[in-house]
C-alpha positions as CSV (number, residue, x, y, z in Angstrom):
1,M,0.7,0.3,-12.7
2,K,1.4,2.1,-9.6
3,I,1.2,1.0,-6.0
4,Q,1.7,2.6,-3.1
5,V,2.0,1.7,0.5
6,V,2.0,5.4,2.7
7,G,2.3,5.2,6.1
8,S,4.3,7.5,8.8
9,G,7.7,4.4,8.8
10,C,5.8,2.1,11.4
11,H,6.7,-1.8,12.1
12,T,3.1,-1.8,10.1
13,C,3.8,-0.1,6.9
14,Q,6.8,-2.0,6.6
15,K,5.0,-4.9,7.3
16,L,2.5,-4.4,4.5
17,H,5.4,-3.1,1.8
18,Q,6.7,-6.1,1.8
19,M,4.0,-8.1,1.6
20,V,2.9,-6.0,-1.4
21,K,6.8,-6.3,-3.3
22,G,6.1,-10.1,-2.8
23,I,2.6,-9.9,-4.1
24,V,4.1,-8.1,-7.4
25,A,7.3,-10.8,-7.5
26,E,4.4,-14.0,-7.3
27,K,2.6,-11.6,-9.8
28,N,5.9,-11.7,-11.9
29,S,4.5,-8.2,-13.0
30,N,6.5,-4.5,-14.0
31,D,4.0,-3.1,-11.3
32,E,6.3,0.0,-9.9
33,V,6.2,-0.2,-5.4
34,E,6.4,2.9,-4.1
35,Y,6.9,3.0,-0.2
36,L,5.8,6.8,1.5
37,S,6.7,6.5,4.8
38,G,8.0,9.4,7.6
39,P,7.0,13.5,6.6
40,E,6.2,12.6,3.6
41,G,4.3,9.4,3.9
42,I,2.0,11.3,6.4
43,Q,1.4,14.4,4.1
44,K,0.5,12.2,2.0
45,I,-2.0,10.5,4.5
46,V,-4.1,13.5,5.3
47,S,-3.8,14.7,1.5
48,M,-6.1,11.5,0.6
49,G,-8.1,12.1,3.8
50,A,-7.3,8.7,5.2
51,M,-7.6,8.9,9.1
52,S,-5.5,5.7,10.0
53,S,-2.5,3.9,8.1
54,P,-0.9,2.5,6.1
55,I,-3.1,3.0,3.3
56,L,-2.8,1.2,0.0
57,V,-3.2,3.1,-2.7
58,V,-3.4,1.9,-6.3
59,D,-3.1,4.3,-9.5
60,G,-3.9,7.1,-7.6
61,K,-7.0,5.4,-5.7
62,V,-6.8,4.8,-2.2
63,V,-7.8,0.7,-2.0
64,M,-7.5,-0.4,1.5
65,V,-6.8,1.8,4.9
66,G,-5.0,0.0,7.9
67,F,-3.0,-3.4,8.0
68,N,-4.1,-6.9,7.3
69,A,-2.2,-9.9,7.4
70,N,-4.4,-11.4,5.2
71,K,-2.2,-12.0,1.6
72,D,-5.2,-12.8,-0.2
73,M,-7.4,-10.0,0.8
74,V,-4.3,-7.5,0.0
75,K,-3.5,-9.4,-3.1
76,E,-8.2,-8.9,-3.9
77,K,-6.9,-4.9,-3.0
78,M,-4.2,-4.5,-5.4
79,Y,-5.4,-6.0,-8.3
80,G,-9.4,-7.4,-7.9
81,H,-10.6,-3.9,-8.9
82,I,-9.4,-3.8,-12.2
């Protein structure tokens, strides 16, 4: 599975990226985690039609917009749609 955290590069985006990496490590999976930030991240956000950041994308599908510090909720967004 390919998981992307897409954002501007702000502290909130970085926090979500770290959380996602931690969740993948806890699950002990081989899921790919990619962090797109700066101009590349902003361009991706616009192309996906999101109006805020960060966004969490799983296998090309936006599963979360904005940051939520609830790790269980982020985990559900990442893996609950499968």
